[in-house]
C-alpha positions in Angstrom: 8.8 102.2 0.8 12.2 103.0 -0.7 12.7 104.7 -4.0 15.0 103.1 -6.6 17.8 105.5 -5.8 17.6 104.6 -2.1 17.8 100.9 -2.9 20.8 101.5 -5.1 22.7 103.3 -2.3 22.0 100.5 0.1 23.3 97.9 -2.4 26.4 100.0 -3.0 27.2 100.9 0.5 30.8 99.7 0.2 31.3 102.3 -2.5 30.2 105.1 -0.3 32.3 103.8 2.6 35.2 104.0 0.3 34.3 107.6 -0.4 33.7 108.6 3.2 36.5 106.7 4.8 39.1 106.2 2.1 40.2 108.1 -1.0 37.6 110.8 -0.7 39.1 114.3 -0.3 37.1 116.6 2.0 37.7 119.6 -0.2 35.7 118.0 -2.9 32.4 117.6 -1.0 30.8 120.1 -3.4 31.5 117.9 -6.4 30.5 114.7 -4.6 27.2 116.3 -3.7 26.6 117.4 -7.3 27.3 113.8 -8.5 24.7 112.5 -6.0 22.1 114.8 -7.5 23.0 114.1 -11.1 23.0 110.3 -10.6 20.1 109.8 -8.2 17.9 112.9 -8.4 16.3 115.2 -5.8 16.1 112.9 -2.9 18.9 110.5 -1.9 19.1 108.3 1.2 22.3 106.8 2.7 21.9 104.4 5.5 23.8 101.9 7.5 26.7 104.3 8.0 29.0 103.2 10.8 29.0 105.6 13.7 26.5 108.1 12.3 22.8 108.4 11.7 21.2 107.7 8.3 21.4 110.7 5.9 18.8 112.1 3.5 20.1 114.5 0.9 17.4 116.9 -0.4 18.0 118.8 -3.6 14.4 120.1 -3.9 13.6 123.6 -2.5 9.9 122.7 -2.3 10.7 119.9 0.1 13.2 121.9 2.0 10.6 124.6 2.6 8.2 122.0 3.9 10.9 120.7 6.4 11.5 124.2 7.6 7.9 125.2 7.8 6.9 122.1 9.8 9.9 122.0 12.1 9.4 121.6 15.8 9.4 124.4 18.5 13.0 123.2 19.3 14.4 122.2 15.9 17.4 119.8 16.0 20.2 120.8 13.7 22.6 118.1 12.7 25.3 119.0 15.2 29.0 118.3 15.3 29.5 115.4 17.8 33.1 116.4 18.2 32.2 120.0 19.3 29.4 118.5 21.4 32.0 116.4 23.1 34.3 119.3 23.7 31.6 121.5 25.3 29.6 118.9 27.2 32.4 116.4 28.2 35.9 117.5 27.7 35.4 121.1 29.0 32.2 120.5 30.9 33.6 122.1 34.1 34.0 125.3 32.1 30.7 125.4 30.1 28.4 123.7 32.5 24.8 124.2 31.4 25.6 127.4 29.5 27.2 126.1 26.3 26.2 128.9 23.9 24.3 128.1 20.7 26.7 126.0 18.6 26.4 122.2 19.1 23.6 122.8 21.7 20.0 121.7 21.4 16.7 121.6 23.3 15.9 123.8 26.3 19.5 124.8 26.8 19.7 126.1 23.3 16.3 127.8 23.5 17.2 129.5 26.8 20.5 130.9 25.5 19.1 131.9 22.1 16.1 133.8 23.7 18.6 135.9 25.7 20.6 137.0 22.7 18.1 137.1 19.8 17.1 140.7 20.4 20.7 141.9 20.4 21.9 139.9 17.4 19.0 140.0 15.0 17.4 143.4 15.3 18.4 145.7 12.4 18.4 148.8 14.5 21.0 147.3 16.8 23.2 146.1 14.0 23.2 149.6 12.4 24.8 151.1 15.5 28.1 149.3 14.6 28.5 150.8 11.1 31.1 153.3 12.4 33.2 150.6 14.1 33.1 148.3 11.1 34.0 151.2 8.8 37.1 151.9 10.9 38.3 148.3 10.7 37.6 148.2 7.0 39.7 151.3 6.5 42.5 149.5 8.3 42.3 146.8 5.7 42.4 149.4 2.9 45.5 150.9 4.5 47.1 147.4 4.9 46.6 146.7 1.2 48.6 149.7 0.4 51.4 148.5 2.7 51.6 144.9 1.5 51.2 145.2 -2.3 54.3 145.2 -4.5 55.5 147.5 -7.2 53.0 145.8 -9.6 50.2 146.5 -7.1 49.8 142.8 -6.4 49.2 141.5 -2.9 51.1 138.5 -1.5 49.9 134.9 -1.9 48.7 134.9 1.7 46.2 137.8 1.2 43.4 135.7 2.5 45.2 135.7 5.9 45.0 139.5 5.9 41.3 139.3 5.3 41.1 136.9 8.3 42.9 139.6 10.4 40.3 142.2 9.3 37.5 139.8 10.2 39.0 139.1 13.6 39.5 142.8 14.3 35.8 143.5 13.3 34.5 140.7 15.6 36.6 142.0 18.5 35.2 145.5 18.0 31.6 144.3 17.7 31.7 141.7 20.5 34.0 143.3 23.0 34.6 146.9 21.9 38.3 146.3 21.9 41.0 147.0 19.3 43.4 144.1 18.8 45.6 145.8 16.2 45.4 142.7 14.0 46.4 144.6 10.9 49.3 146.5 12.4 52.7 145.6 11.3 53.6 144.7 14.8 50.4 142.7 15.6 50.5 140.6 18.8 51.4 137.0 18.1 48.1 135.9 19.6 46.4 137.3 16.4 48.0 134.8 14.1 47.8 132.1 16.8 44.0 132.5 17.1 43.5 132.6 13.3 45.6 129.4 12.9 43.6 127.7 15.6 40.3 128.6 14.0 41.5 127.3 10.6 42.6 124.1 12.3 39.2 123.7 14.0 37.3 124.1 10.7 39.7 121.9 8.7 39.4 119.1 11.2 35.6 119.2 11.6 34.8 117.5 8.2 37.5 114.9 8.8 36.0 114.0 12.2 32.4 114.2 11.1 32.4 112.8 7.6 35.0 110.0 7.8 34.9 106.9 10.0 34.7 108.4 13.5 37.7 106.5 15.1 38.0 109.5 17.5 35.0 108.1 19.4 37.1 105.0 20.2 40.5 106.6 20.9 42.1 110.0 20.7 43.4 110.1 17.2 46.1 112.7 16.2 43.5 114.7 14.3 41.2 114.8 17.3 44.0 115.8 19.6 44.9 118.6 17.2 41.2 119.6 17.1 40.9 119.7 20.9 44.1 121.8 21.2 42.8 124.2 18.7 39.5 124.7 20.6 41.5 125.2 23.8 43.6 127.9 22.1 40.5 129.7 20.7 38.9 129.6 24.1 41.9 130.7 26.1 42.8 133.7 23.8 39.2 134.8 23.4 38.5 134.7 27.1 41.7 136.7 27.7 40.1 139.5 25.7 36.7 138.9 27.3 38.2 139.3 30.8 39.9 142.5 29.7 36.7 143.8 28.3 34.8 142.9 31.5 37.4 144.6 33.6 37.2 147.8 31.5 33.4 147.9 31.4 31.8 151.3 32.1 28.4 151.5 33.6 27.9 154.7 31.6 26.0 152.9 28.8 25.5 154.6 25.5 24.1 153.5 22.1 27.5 152.2 20.9 27.7 149.2 23.2 29.6 146.1 22.5 27.6 142.9 22.3 29.1 141.9 25.6 27.8 145.1 27.2 24.4 144.7 25.7 24.0 141.2 27.1 25.2 142.3 30.5 22.8 145.2 30.4 19.8 143.0 29.5 20.6 139.8 31.4 23.3 140.8 34.0 24.9 137.4 33.1 28.6 137.4 32.5 28.7 133.7 31.6 26.1 134.2 28.8 27.9 137.3 27.6 31.3 135.5 27.6 30.0 132.3 25.8 28.2 134.4 23.1 31.5 136.2 22.5 33.3 132.9 22.3 30.9 131.5 19.7 31.1 134.7 17.7 34.9 134.3 17.5 34.6 130.6 16.8 32.4 130.8 13.7 32.3 134.5 12.8 35.8 135.0 11.4 36.5 132.4 8.7 32.9 132.5 7.3 32.9 136.3 6.8 36.5 136.6 5.5 36.0 133.8 2.9 32.8 135.5 1.7 34.8 138.7 1.2 37.6 136.9 -0.5 35.2 135.2 -2.9 33.5 138.5 -3.7 36.7 140.3 -4.4 37.8 137.5 -6.7 34.5 137.5 -8.6 34.6 141.3 -9.0 38.2 141.0 -10.4 36.9 138.5 -13.0 33.9 140.6 -14.0 35.2 144.0 -14.7 32.0 145.3 -16.1 30.1 144.4 -12.9 32.9 146.0 -10.8 32.6 149.2 -12.8 28.9 149.3 -12.3 29.3 148.7 -8.6 32.0 151.5 -8.4 29.6 154.0 -10.0 27.0 153.2 -7.4 29.4 153.5 -4.6 31.0 156.7 -5.9 27.6 158.4 -6.3 26.9 157.7 -2.6 30.5 158.2 -1.4 31.8 161.1 -3.6 35.1 161.3 -1.7 37.2 158.5 -0.3 36.9 160.2 3.0 33.1 160.3 2.9 31.8 158.4 5.9 29.7 155.3 5.4 26.3 155.3 7.1 23.6 152.7 7.3 21.4 155.1 5.2 24.0 155.0 2.4 24.4 151.2 2.6 20.6 150.9 2.4 20.8 152.7 -1.0 23.5 150.4 -2.4 21.2 148.0 -4.2 23.8 146.8 -6.6 26.3 146.1 -3.8 23.7 143.9 -2.1 23.0 142.2 -5.4 26.7 141.4 -5.8 26.8 139.9 -2.3 23.7 137.8 -3.0 25.0 136.6 -6.4 28.4 135.6 -4.9 26.7 133.7 -2.1 24.4 132.0 -4.5 27.2 130.7 -6.7 29.7 130.1 -4.0 28.1 130.0 -0.5 30.9 129.7 2.1 28.9 127.0 3.9 27.7 124.7 1.1 24.9 123.0 3.1 22.5 123.1 6.0 20.2 120.6 7.6 17.9 119.3 10.3 17.7 116.1 12.2 14.1 114.6 12.3 12.7 114.6 15.8 9.7 112.4 14.8 8.6 110.1 12.0 7.5 112.2 9.0 6.9 112.2 5.3 9.5 113.9 3.0 9.2 113.7 -0.8 6.4 111.1 -0.5 8.6 108.7 1.6 8.3 107.7 5.3 11.4 109.1 7.0 11.9 107.8 10.6 13.0 109.8 13.6 16.7 110.5 13.9 17.6 110.9 10.2 19.9 113.7 9.2 18.3 115.7 6.4 20.9 117.6 4.4 20.1 120.6 2.3 22.9 121.0 -0.3 22.3 124.6 -1.3 25.5 124.9 -3.2 24.1 122.4 -5.7 20.5 123.7 -5.7 21.4 127.4 -6.2 23.5 126.5 -9.3 20.7 124.7 -11.1 19.2 126.1 -14.3 15.8 125.1 -13.0 15.9 127.7 -10.3 18.4 130.2 -11.6 18.5 130.6 -15.4 22.0 131.1 -16.7 23.1 129.8 -13.4 26.8 129.6 -14.4 27.0 133.3 -15.0 27.8 136.0 -12.5 24.7 138.2 -12.9 24.0 140.4 -9.9 21.2 142.0 -12.0 19.1 138.9 -11.4 18.5 140.3 -7.8 17.4 143.8 -8.9 13.7 144.3 -9.2 14.1 146.9 -11.9 16.2 144.7 -14.1 15.1 142.6 -17.1 16.9 139.7 -15.6 15.0 139.8 -12.3 12.5 137.0 -11.5 11.0 135.8 -8.3 13.4 133.1 -7.3 12.3 130.2 -5.1 13.0 131.6 -1.6 14.5 128.2 -0.5 16.8 127.7 -3.5 19.6 129.9 -2.0 19.9 130.0 1.8 23.5 130.9 2.6 22.5 131.8 6.2 19.9 129.0 6.7 16.3 129.7 7.8 14.0 129.5 10.7 14.7 129.5 14.4 18.2 128.2 13.9 19.1 130.6 11.2 22.6 132.0 11.5 22.6 134.3 14.6 25.2 136.6 13.2 23.9 137.1 9.7 23.0 140.8 10.1 26.5 141.5 11.4 28.0 139.4 8.6 26.0 141.4 5.9 27.1 144.7 7.5 30.7 143.7 7.6 30.8 142.4 4.0 28.9 145.3 2.5 31.1 147.9 4.4 34.5 146.4 3.6 33.6 145.8 -0.1 32.3 149.4 -0.4 35.5 150.8 1.1 37.8 148.6 -1.0 36.0 149.2 -4.3 35.8 153.0 -3.6 39.6 153.0 -3.1 40.9 150.4 -5.6 40.2 148.9 -9.0 40.6 145.1 -8.5 42.2 142.9 -11.1 43.4 139.3 -11.4 46.0 138.3 -14.0 46.6 134.6 -13.3 45.0 131.2 -14.1 41.3 130.9 -13.1 40.8 129.3 -9.7 38.4 126.4 -9.0 36.6 126.4 -5.7 37.1 123.9 -2.9 36.4 123.4 0.9 39.4 124.7 2.7 37.8 124.9 5.3 35.1 127.2 3.9 34.0 127.1 0.2 36.7 129.4 -1.2 38.9 129.9 -4.3 41.5 127.1 -4.6 44.8 128.9 -4.8 46.5 132.1 -3.7 44.5 135.3 -4.2 47.1 137.2 -6.2 44.8 140.2 -6.7 46.0 143.5 -8.1 44.7 146.7 -6.3 45.1 149.8 -8.4 44.5 153.0 -6.5 41.7 155.1 -7.8 42.1 158.8 -8.2 
């Protein structure tokens, strides 16, 4: 049985092909998703799409929870066929049967994930990297001082500086190497790698959401995409090889992720491919989250002042070292992160691919349908977050009048379940640490026209981040 909204989409398939293959701009996926919800409701099916499975959009956290709770032992996440092709066909001789965790499914995914879960998801392990991440965060603070002008405003390409900080942090965590990304004389590979990662993410939605001509012939976009992935792989593995060469067997608590995998598994290939995946998806995501949060704090001075007071109480001097104990006490900081990620999640959706026939929302959904959870839409609905259009970190504080028990599946910036973001604990640590360092050192202001958000390639403010950083006494 099909609901009326499903019948309507079938009858108007030409309209949606025009959207997906013609005038539709990738950066406006968020707005298209919202229109789908407003016009058709909480469950929307699109079928008969050339070159891709049928799609089911879910805007109901109750149904999303059921999908997650009932998922199989080996959940199938809608993968990127283009990245699957790169790993399993184009560079099969390199990856073999050990392709990491991204665009990998089944036993191969389970085998790899089981080897690295203990390292990536245990809080006690993550906390060991606070000192390293604080060091790279201080480098960004120092860099801000260097690049801002006489009016204390940073250049239009400030987001690129945050990318450099994120790359430096990942290199330290994954490989225990300092790349010098924020140095004035940074190696050309730094920008080359950042550009390649941006190219990769920019081309993914083009290849995956528009008509997949790349499956028939090598389109210019697909060639650019493959070249970008090769660049990421070659530069990352250059640093991996150096790290492997410099490895000491005198293991201590402050091991890189690479060292931890080698210590547990004695498997250089697993260690290398995990580092590669961390570089691939751990830079743009974290840096755009930080950029979004800095922008929101600049727009909401009263929230920034409250955050500064919390940070100053725990870090009375700018030189006071950050520790995981201090971060644990920064409740308002964590609330600001959650609120930013609720309103503007850097990845606007998640999903699963049905591995068997099942019932969703009262409808029979066959095997092979891609079920899409558009959290960006759900987490901005009044039904689940009253005053949803307001930046209110207090809604996450249990001692606040604004606090309420939110639906746990209405805001899932890192996903959920067995395929939850593997690097979420490191991302949280990086974001909290760098924001604490920046807010402790600067008052952040913004004196230009308000920016909309768009997909470029993450969900991020649409325009240059001309932030003003005023040094605090």
